[in-house]
A tleap script that builds the chain and sets N, CA, C and O, in Angstrom:
source leaprc.protein.ff14SB
mol = sequence {
  NMET SER LEU ASP LEU SER LEU TYR ASP LYS
  ILE PHE GLU ASN ARG VAL ARG LEU GLN ILE
  MET SER VAL LEU MET ALA ASN GLU GLU TYR
  ASP PHE SER SER LEU LYS ASP LEU LEU ASP
  VAL THR ASP GLY ASN LEU ALA SER ASN LEU
  LYS ALA LEU GLU LYS GLU GLN TYR ILE GLU
  VAL TYR LYS SER PHE VAL ASP ARG LYS PRO
  ASN THR ARG TYR LYS LYS THR MET LYS GLY
  LYS SER ALA PHE GLU LYS HIE LEU SER ALA
  LEU GLU LYS LEU ILE ASN HIE VAL CLYS
}
set mol.1.N position { 100.590 123.537 85.805 }
set mol.1.CA position { 101.133 122.940 86.999 }
set mol.1.C position { 100.426 121.600 87.244 }
set mol.1.O position { 99.202 121.507 87.159 }
set mol.2.N position { 101.210 120.580 87.547 }
set mol.2.CA position { 100.690 119.236 87.779 }
set mol.2.C position { 100.296 119.075 89.246 }
set mol.2.O position { 100.951 119.614 90.138 }
set mol.3.N position { 99.237 118.338 89.478 }
set mol.3.CA position { 98.755 118.092 90.834 }
set mol.3.C position { 99.071 116.651 91.215 }
set mol.3.O position { 98.656 115.722 90.523 }
set mol.4.N position { 99.805 116.458 92.314 }
set mol.4.CA position { 100.176 115.128 92.791 }
set mol.4.C position { 99.042 114.557 93.637 }
set mol.4.O position { 98.760 115.050 94.729 }
set mol.5.N position { 98.404 113.525 93.127 }
set mol.5.CA position { 97.328 112.858 93.882 }
set mol.5.C position { 97.761 111.470 94.339 }
set mol.5.O position { 96.931 110.569 94.454 }
set mol.6.N position { 99.042 111.293 94.597 }
set mol.6.CA position { 99.549 109.980 94.991 }
set mol.6.C position { 98.987 109.515 96.335 }
set mol.6.O position { 98.972 108.318 96.621 }
set mol.7.N position { 98.531 110.448 97.152 }
set mol.7.CA position { 97.961 110.078 98.449 }
set mol.7.C position { 96.481 109.711 98.351 }
set mol.7.O position { 95.894 109.222 99.316 }
set mol.8.N position { 95.882 109.946 97.189 }
set mol.8.CA position { 94.476 109.636 96.956 }
set mol.8.C position { 94.294 108.116 96.978 }
set mol.8.O position { 95.041 107.399 96.312 }
set mol.9.N position { 93.320 107.620 97.727 }
set mol.9.CA position { 93.090 106.182 97.882 }
set mol.9.C position { 91.769 105.795 97.227 }
set mol.9.O position { 90.703 106.214 97.679 }
set mol.10.N position { 91.836 105.001 96.173 }
set mol.10.CA position { 90.649 104.629 95.404 }
set mol.10.C position { 89.616 103.867 96.235 }
set mol.10.O position { 88.434 103.874 95.894 }
set mol.11.N position { 90.032 103.217 97.303 }
set mol.11.CA position { 89.064 102.466 98.118 }
set mol.11.C position { 88.008 103.405 98.708 }
set mol.11.O position { 86.883 102.986 98.981 }
set mol.12.N position { 88.375 104.673 98.902 }
set mol.12.CA position { 87.437 105.628 99.487 }
set mol.12.C position { 86.586 106.335 98.437 }
set mol.12.O position { 85.842 107.256 98.772 }
set mol.13.N position { 86.680 105.924 97.181 }
set mol.13.CA position { 85.795 106.481 96.152 }
set mol.13.C position { 84.350 106.064 96.393 }
set mol.13.O position { 83.419 106.763 95.994 }
set mol.14.N position { 84.172 104.935 97.041 }
set mol.14.CA position { 82.845 104.431 97.355 }
set mol.14.C position { 82.269 105.223 98.532 }
set mol.14.O position { 82.911 105.348 99.575 }
set mol.15.N position { 81.077 105.745 98.359 }
set mol.15.CA position { 80.430 106.577 99.380 }
set mol.15.C position { 80.310 105.869 100.726 }
set mol.15.O position { 80.599 106.463 101.765 }
set mol.16.N position { 79.887 104.612 100.717 }
set mol.16.CA position { 79.667 103.896 101.974 }
set mol.16.C position { 80.988 103.668 102.705 }
set mol.16.O position { 81.052 103.828 103.924 }
set mol.17.N position { 82.045 103.295 101.975 }
set mol.17.CA position { 83.347 103.088 102.623 }
set mol.17.C position { 83.888 104.396 103.190 }
set mol.17.O position { 84.495 104.408 104.260 }
set mol.18.N position { 83.670 105.485 102.480 }
set mol.18.CA position { 84.085 106.797 102.976 }
set mol.18.C position { 83.330 107.134 104.264 }
set mol.18.O position { 83.913 107.644 105.220 }
set mol.19.N position { 82.040 106.845 104.277 }
set mol.19.CA position { 81.228 107.116 105.466 }
set mol.19.C position { 81.631 106.223 106.637 }
set mol.19.O position { 81.710 106.690 107.773 }
set mol.20.N position { 81.884 104.955 106.370 }
set mol.20.CA position { 82.297 104.030 107.436 }
set mol.20.C position { 83.572 104.537 108.095 }
set mol.20.O position { 83.659 104.617 109.321 }
set mol.21.N position { 84.562 104.880 107.270 }
set mol.21.CA position { 85.828 105.351 107.835 }
set mol.21.C position { 85.650 106.670 108.570 }
set mol.21.O position { 86.308 106.900 109.584 }
set mol.22.N position { 84.778 107.537 108.084 }
set mol.22.CA position { 84.511 108.803 108.776 }
set mol.22.C position { 83.954 108.529 110.172 }
set mol.22.O position { 84.370 109.162 111.143 }
set mol.23.N position { 83.021 107.596 110.273 }
set mol.23.CA position { 82.431 107.236 111.561 }
set mol.23.C position { 83.502 106.658 112.483 }
set mol.23.O position { 83.566 107.005 113.663 }
set mol.24.N position { 84.344 105.772 111.938 }
set mol.24.CA position { 85.367 105.133 112.763 }
set mol.24.C position { 86.493 106.093 113.148 }
set mol.24.O position { 87.158 105.892 114.164 }
set mol.25.N position { 86.707 107.123 112.350 }
set mol.25.CA position { 87.703 108.135 112.725 }
set mol.25.C position { 87.195 108.970 113.903 }
set mol.25.O position { 87.984 109.428 114.729 }
set mol.26.N position { 85.894 109.163 113.975 }
set mol.26.CA position { 85.296 109.988 115.025 }
set mol.26.C position { 84.947 109.182 116.278 }
set mol.26.O position { 84.685 109.759 117.333 }
set mol.27.N position { 84.942 107.857 116.164 }
set mol.27.CA position { 84.562 106.982 117.279 }
set mol.27.C position { 85.593 105.879 117.430 }
set mol.27.O position { 86.194 105.439 116.450 }
set mol.28.N position { 85.790 105.440 118.651 }
set mol.28.CA position { 86.752 104.358 118.911 }
set mol.28.C position { 86.334 103.070 118.199 }
set mol.28.O position { 87.165 102.372 117.618 }
set mol.29.N position { 85.042 102.767 118.253 }
set mol.29.CA position { 84.496 101.578 117.586 }
set mol.29.C position { 83.018 101.796 117.322 }
set mol.29.O position { 82.402 102.713 117.865 }
set mol.30.N position { 82.460 100.939 116.476 }
set mol.30.CA position { 81.043 101.047 116.123 }
set mol.30.C position { 80.543 99.658 115.779 }
set mol.30.O position { 81.287 98.860 115.208 }
set mol.31.N position { 79.296 99.352 116.116 }
set mol.31.CA position { 78.768 98.024 115.810 }
set mol.31.C position { 77.977 98.036 114.501 }
set mol.31.O position { 77.572 99.086 114.002 }
set mol.32.N position { 77.773 96.841 113.968 }
set mol.32.CA position { 77.140 96.666 112.659 }
set mol.32.C position { 75.758 97.310 112.602 }
set mol.32.O position { 75.464 98.064 111.675 }
set mol.33.N position { 74.922 97.024 113.574 }
set mol.33.CA position { 73.541 97.539 113.564 }
set mol.33.C position { 73.508 99.062 113.613 }
set mol.33.O position { 72.719 99.696 112.912 }
set mol.34.N position { 74.360 99.639 114.436 }
set mol.34.CA position { 74.402 101.104 114.550 }
set mol.34.C position { 74.902 101.734 113.255 }
set mol.34.O position { 74.384 102.764 112.825 }
set mol.35.N position { 75.910 101.118 112.630 }
set mol.35.CA position { 76.396 101.613 111.334 }
set mol.35.C position { 75.295 101.528 110.282 }
set mol.35.O position { 75.093 102.458 109.501 }
set mol.36.N position { 74.597 100.413 110.273 }
set mol.36.CA position { 73.523 100.211 109.289 }
set mol.36.C position { 72.453 101.288 109.440 }
set mol.36.O position { 72.006 101.868 108.450 }
set mol.37.N position { 72.049 101.550 110.665 }
set mol.37.CA position { 71.025 102.569 110.915 }
set mol.37.C position { 71.535 103.972 110.564 }
set mol.37.O position { 70.831 104.749 109.920 }
set mol.38.N position { 72.752 104.286 110.988 }
set mol.38.CA position { 73.314 105.608 110.749 }
set mol.38.C position { 73.478 105.904 109.260 }
set mol.38.O position { 73.152 106.996 108.796 }
set mol.39.N position { 73.987 104.919 108.517 }
set mol.39.CA position { 74.275 105.126 107.095 }
set mol.39.C position { 73.076 104.837 106.196 }
set mol.39.O position { 73.096 105.149 105.005 }
set mol.40.N position { 72.030 104.240 106.771 }
set mol.40.CA position { 70.809 103.923 106.025 }
set mol.40.C position { 71.111 103.075 104.783 }
set mol.40.O position { 70.768 103.438 103.658 }
set mol.41.N position { 71.765 101.933 105.029 }
set mol.41.CA position { 72.115 100.998 103.961 }
set mol.41.C position { 71.595 99.607 104.323 }
set mol.41.O position { 71.232 99.344 105.469 }
set mol.42.N position { 71.567 98.725 103.330 }
set mol.42.CA position { 71.124 97.354 103.579 }
set mol.42.C position { 72.234 96.549 104.247 }
set mol.42.O position { 73.401 96.942 104.230 }
set mol.43.N position { 71.859 95.430 104.828 }
set mol.43.CA position { 72.835 94.530 105.442 }
set mol.43.C position { 73.921 94.143 104.441 }
set mol.43.O position { 75.113 94.202 104.744 }
set mol.44.N position { 73.487 93.747 103.242 }
set mol.44.CA position { 74.429 93.276 102.227 }
set mol.44.C position { 75.375 94.362 101.760 }
set mol.44.O position { 76.570 94.120 101.594 }
set mol.45.N position { 74.846 95.558 101.548 }
set mol.45.CA position { 75.675 96.679 101.113 }
set mol.45.C position { 76.718 97.007 102.179 }
set mol.45.O position { 77.897 97.176 101.869 }
set mol.46.N position { 76.283 97.096 103.424 }
set mol.46.CA position { 77.204 97.401 104.511 }
set mol.46.C position { 78.246 96.295 104.657 }
set mol.46.O position { 79.438 96.575 104.782 }
set mol.47.N position { 77.801 95.050 104.642 }
set mol.47.CA position { 78.722 93.916 104.823 }
set mol.47.C position { 79.792 93.879 103.734 }
set mol.47.O position { 80.964 93.649 104.031 }
set mol.48.N position { 79.410 94.100 102.492 }
set mol.48.CA position { 80.392 94.038 101.407 }
set mol.48.C position { 81.396 95.182 101.508 }
set mol.48.O position { 82.573 94.992 101.205 }
set mol.49.N position { 80.957 96.358 101.926 }
set mol.49.CA position { 81.881 97.475 102.069 }
set mol.49.C position { 82.785 97.322 103.289 }
set mol.49.O position { 83.952 97.712 103.251 }
set mol.50.N position { 82.258 96.766 104.350 }
set mol.50.CA position { 83.094 96.463 105.513 }
set mol.50.C position { 84.148 95.423 105.153 }
set mol.50.O position { 85.301 95.521 105.575 }
set mol.51.N position { 83.744 94.433 104.375 }
set mol.51.CA position { 84.676 93.385 103.944 }
set mol.51.C position { 85.809 93.977 103.110 }
set mol.51.O position { 86.963 93.575 103.255 }
set mol.52.N position { 85.484 94.927 102.241 }
set mol.52.CA position { 86.509 95.581 101.413 }
set mol.52.C position { 87.514 96.328 102.292 }
set mol.52.O position { 88.718 96.271 102.042 }
set mol.53.N position { 87.029 97.022 103.311 }
set mol.53.CA position { 87.921 97.742 104.221 }
set mol.53.C position { 88.749 96.777 105.064 }
set mol.53.O position { 89.917 97.038 105.355 }
set mol.54.N position { 88.136 95.662 105.453 }
set mol.54.CA position { 88.858 94.645 106.222 }
set mol.54.C position { 89.957 94.009 105.365 }
set mol.54.O position { 91.063 93.767 105.848 }
set mol.55.N position { 89.652 93.743 104.105 }
set mol.55.CA position { 90.628 93.140 103.189 }
set mol.55.C position { 91.863 94.028 103.044 }
set mol.55.O position { 92.982 93.529 102.933 }
set mol.56.N position { 91.656 95.342 103.047 }
set mol.56.CA position { 92.769 96.302 102.946 }
set mol.56.C position { 93.472 96.487 104.295 }
set mol.56.O position { 94.473 97.198 104.389 }
set mol.57.N position { 92.942 95.845 105.330 }
set mol.57.CA position { 93.442 95.961 106.707 }
set mol.57.C position { 93.288 97.384 107.248 }
set mol.57.O position { 94.113 97.859 108.029 }
set mol.58.N position { 92.216 98.052 106.818 }
set mol.58.CA position { 91.904 99.397 107.296 }
set mol.58.C position { 91.025 99.353 108.540 }
set mol.58.O position { 90.960 100.321 109.297 }
set mol.59.N position { 90.347 98.222 108.748 }
set mol.59.CA position { 89.517 98.048 109.944 }
set mol.59.C position { 89.770 96.668 110.540 }
set mol.59.O position { 90.247 95.756 109.866 }
set mol.60.N position { 89.436 96.542 111.823 }
set mol.60.CA position { 89.484 95.257 112.524 }
set mol.60.C position { 88.067 94.899 112.946 }
set mol.60.O position { 87.250 95.775 113.228 }
set mol.61.N position { 87.789 93.612 112.986 }
set mol.61.CA position { 86.459 93.120 113.322 }
set mol.61.C position { 86.530 92.369 114.649 }
set mol.61.O position { 87.422 91.548 114.865 }
set mol.62.N position { 85.589 92.659 115.524 }
set mol.62.CA position { 85.492 91.994 116.820 }
set mol.62.C position { 84.091 91.417 116.964 }
set mol.62.O position { 83.097 92.139 116.887 }
set mol.63.N position { 84.028 90.110 117.174 }
set mol.63.CA position { 82.727 89.444 117.317 }
set mol.63.C position { 82.565 88.962 118.756 }
set mol.63.O position { 83.492 88.430 119.367 }
set mol.64.N position { 81.350 89.168 119.277 }
set mol.64.CA position { 81.041 88.729 120.628 }
set mol.64.C position { 79.543 88.480 120.723 }
set mol.64.O position { 78.813 88.606 119.740 }
set mol.65.N position { 79.100 88.126 121.921 }
set mol.65.CA position { 77.675 87.956 122.168 }
set mol.65.C position { 77.253 88.925 123.264 }
set mol.65.O position { 77.929 89.061 124.284 }
set mol.66.N position { 76.131 89.594 123.041 }
set mol.66.CA position { 75.541 90.486 124.033 }
set mol.66.C position { 74.123 89.991 124.265 }
set mol.66.O position { 73.297 89.992 123.352 }
set mol.67.N position { 73.848 89.569 125.492 }
set mol.67.CA position { 72.544 88.984 125.819 }
set mol.67.C position { 72.182 87.864 124.842 }
set mol.67.O position { 71.061 87.809 124.335 }
set mol.68.N position { 73.125 86.989 124.589 }
set mol.68.CA position { 72.957 85.823 123.710 }
set mol.68.C position { 72.752 86.168 122.236 }
set mol.68.O position { 72.430 85.295 121.430 }
set mol.69.N position { 72.936 87.426 121.889 }
set mol.69.CA position { 72.812 87.836 120.494 }
set mol.69.C position { 74.204 88.163 119.960 }
set mol.69.O position { 75.008 88.776 120.663 }
set mol.70.N position { 74.493 87.762 118.731 }
set mol.70.CA position { 75.805 88.098 118.168 }
set mol.70.C position { 75.945 89.611 117.993 }
set mol.70.O position { 75.002 90.301 117.608 }
set mol.71.N position { 77.138 90.098 118.285 }
set mol.71.CA position { 77.431 91.522 118.161 }
set mol.71.C position { 78.780 91.662 117.444 }
set mol.71.O position { 79.790 91.125 117.899 }
set mol.72.N position { 78.784 92.371 116.346 }
set mol.72.CA position { 80.010 92.587 115.584 }
set mol.72.C position { 80.362 94.058 115.649 }
set mol.72.O position { 79.560 94.925 115.303 }
set mol.73.N position { 81.595 94.325 116.104 }
set mol.73.CA position { 82.074 95.700 116.254 }
set mol.73.C position { 83.281 95.902 115.346 }
set mol.73.O position { 84.006 94.960 115.026 }
set mol.74.N position { 83.477 97.146 114.942 }
set mol.74.CA position { 84.551 97.499 114.016 }
set mol.74.C position { 85.372 98.638 114.596 }
set mol.74.O position { 84.840 99.559 115.216 }
set mol.75.N position { 86.684 98.556 114.380 }
set mol.75.CA position { 87.606 99.609 114.791 }
set mol.75.C position { 88.548 99.896 113.629 }
set mol.75.O position { 88.868 99.001 112.846 }
set mol.76.N position { 88.986 101.131 113.520 }
set mol.76.CA position { 89.989 101.470 112.507 }
set mol.76.C position { 91.344 100.933 112.968 }
set mol.76.O position { 91.611 100.845 114.166 }
set mol.77.N position { 92.177 100.585 112.025 }
set mol.77.CA position { 93.547 100.194 112.334 }
set mol.77.C position { 94.441 101.419 112.147 }
set mol.77.O position { 93.997 102.439 111.620 }
set mol.78.N position { 95.668 101.322 112.569 }
set mol.78.CA position { 96.619 102.413 112.332 }
set mol.78.C position { 96.821 102.610 110.834 }
set mol.78.O position { 96.946 103.738 110.357 }
set mol.79.N position { 96.851 101.503 110.100 }
set mol.79.CA position { 96.994 101.584 108.639 }
set mol.79.C position { 95.787 102.308 108.035 }
set mol.79.O position { 95.945 103.159 107.160 }
set mol.80.N position { 94.594 101.970 108.501 }
set mol.80.CA position { 93.374 102.611 108.007 }
set mol.80.C position { 93.327 104.085 108.358 }
set mol.80.O position { 92.942 104.911 107.529 }
set mol.81.N position { 93.712 104.419 109.571 }
set mol.81.CA position { 93.730 105.823 110.006 }
set mol.81.C position { 94.685 106.624 109.132 }
set mol.81.O position { 94.347 107.712 108.664 }
set mol.82.N position { 95.868 106.085 108.917 }
set mol.82.CA position { 96.867 106.769 108.095 }
set mol.82.C position { 96.388 106.939 106.651 }
set mol.82.O position { 96.526 108.014 106.069 }
set mol.83.N position { 95.828 105.878 106.083 }
set mol.83.CA position { 95.334 105.932 104.705 }
set mol.83.C position { 94.220 106.966 104.559 }
set mol.83.O position { 94.172 107.703 103.574 }
set mol.84.N position { 93.330 107.015 105.542 }
set mol.84.CA position { 92.214 107.964 105.482 }
set mol.84.C position { 92.714 109.399 105.603 }
set mol.84.O position { 92.253 110.283 104.880 }
set mol.85.N position { 93.651 109.633 106.512 }
set mol.85.CA position { 94.211 110.975 106.673 }
set mol.85.C position { 94.932 111.423 105.401 }
set mol.85.O position { 94.820 112.581 104.998 }
set mol.86.N position { 95.667 110.514 104.774 }
set mol.86.CA position { 96.350 110.839 103.511 }
set mol.86.C position { 95.333 111.138 102.411 }
set mol.86.O position { 95.522 112.053 101.609 }
set mol.87.N position { 94.263 110.361 102.384 }
set mol.87.CA position { 93.213 110.574 101.384 }
set mol.87.C position { 92.585 111.961 101.558 }
set mol.87.O position { 92.389 112.690 100.585 }
set mol.88.N position { 92.274 112.313 102.802 }
set mol.88.CA position { 91.695 113.640 103.061 }
set mol.88.C position { 92.670 114.747 102.672 }
set mol.88.O position { 92.264 115.781 102.143 }
set mol.89.N position { 93.935 114.529 102.932 }
set mol.89.CA position { 94.952 115.503 102.546 }
set mol.89.C position { 94.987 115.684 101.031 }
set mol.89.O position { 95.096 116.805 100.535 }
set mol.90.N position { 94.894 114.580 100.304 }
set mol.90.CA position { 94.879 114.650 98.838 }
set mol.90.C position { 93.654 115.406 98.343 }
set mol.90.O position { 93.750 116.195 97.402 }
set mol.91.N position { 92.511 115.173 98.966 }
set mol.91.CA position { 91.298 115.887 98.580 }
set mol.91.C position { 91.425 117.381 98.875 }
set mol.91.O position { 90.993 118.210 98.074 }
set mol.92.N position { 92.013 117.726 100.017 }
set mol.92.CA position { 92.222 119.137 100.343 }
set mol.92.C position { 93.123 119.810 99.322 }
set mol.92.O position { 92.868 120.939 98.903 }
set mol.93.N position { 94.181 119.107 98.921 }
set mol.93.CA position { 95.094 119.663 97.908 }
set mol.93.C position { 94.350 119.883 96.599 }
set mol.93.O position { 94.546 120.898 95.931 }
set mol.94.N position { 93.503 118.942 96.238 }
set mol.94.CA position { 92.729 119.073 95.009 }
set mol.94.C position { 91.787 120.276 95.093 }
set mol.94.O position { 91.695 121.062 94.150 }
set mol.95.N position { 91.101 120.416 96.203 }
set mol.95.CA position { 90.166 121.530 96.385 }
set mol.95.C position { 90.916 122.862 96.336 }
set mol.95.O position { 90.477 123.801 95.672 }
set mol.96.N position { 92.036 122.940 97.034 }
set mol.96.CA position { 92.815 124.184 97.064 }
set mol.96.C position { 93.441 124.494 95.704 }
set mol.96.O position { 93.633 125.660 95.361 }
set mol.97.N position { 93.751 123.475 94.947 }
set mol.97.CA position { 94.346 123.648 93.619 }
set mol.97.C position { 93.329 124.226 92.626 }
set mol.97.O position { 93.680 125.005 91.739 }
set mol.98.N position { 92.077 123.831 92.792 }
set mol.98.CA position { 91.020 124.237 91.868 }
set mol.98.C position { 90.562 125.671 92.132 }
set mol.98.O position { 90.051 126.331 91.228 }
set mol.99.N position { 90.739 126.155 93.350 }
set mol.99.CA position { 90.276 127.510 93.717 }
set mol.99.C position { 90.790 128.571 92.778 }
set mol.99.O position { 90.489 129.751 92.955 }
savepdb mol mol.pdb
quit
């Protein structure tokens, strides 16, 4: 029997991108510093993975100043939410298929 993994999204193969989307699915938004601390990654690693998600239009970026300090916040888009849910569904099908 063949397993259809058409809903599987290769962008989420990366651990950090998977974690970022998981955080954004559970929260309305999250800022760069909090994501960095939570995921225990470097600035560069986090920035490059956020950029990849932004390029796919899975997240939106909001920049502002808080107490004269730059603050960058991220939110999932509807496209990102849908892609992540489909990806999780594909993983569930794979897990259930292997049982």
